[in-house]
C-alpha positions, 0 to 999 in steps of 0.5 A: 500500500505504501509503495502505491502511494509513493508510486502515485507521488512520483508519477504526478511529479514527473507528469507536472515537470514537462510544463514550462511556466514561462510559456504559459500566458497569464490570464487576467479577469478583466482586461479593461479594469485599471486594477487600482482599488484606490480609483475604483470608487471614482471610476464607478461614479464616472461610469454611473454619471455617463450612463445617466446622461446617455439614458436621459438623452435616449428618453428625451429623443424618444419623447420628441420623436413620438411627439413629432410622429403624432403631429405628422399623423394628425396634421399631415406635415412635420412641425415647423419648429419644436416649439410648435409641438408645445404650442399645439399641446403635443408636449408639455414643454421642450426637454432641455439638452444634456450639459454640453449638448444641443438639440438639432431639428430638421423640419423637412425630414422631421428628424431630431438629434442631440449633438455636442455643442461646438 
């Protein structure tokens, strides 16, 4: 019995000797993380703020596009300006653009975009 245990230990150690640790690539769990635990709270808050701004922009565009399409369906034309949507009660008020952005409206196509201010 003792000989079998010794034989297994020798067999396992010989089997593991053939690998070279230098040729095995190191695996990382997250290639985009900085790995610095001191900056993790700031990184997290920055990501949350960016996600919030993106969500607000998406919601604002969705409500504007819905109002423009409703106006077009009822009036058989696109509104001349976004203020016409408020005047005709399709929107209670125009949403404000996120900080550093502005709202662009193309009345000929009925398209609205939010772009960076220059």
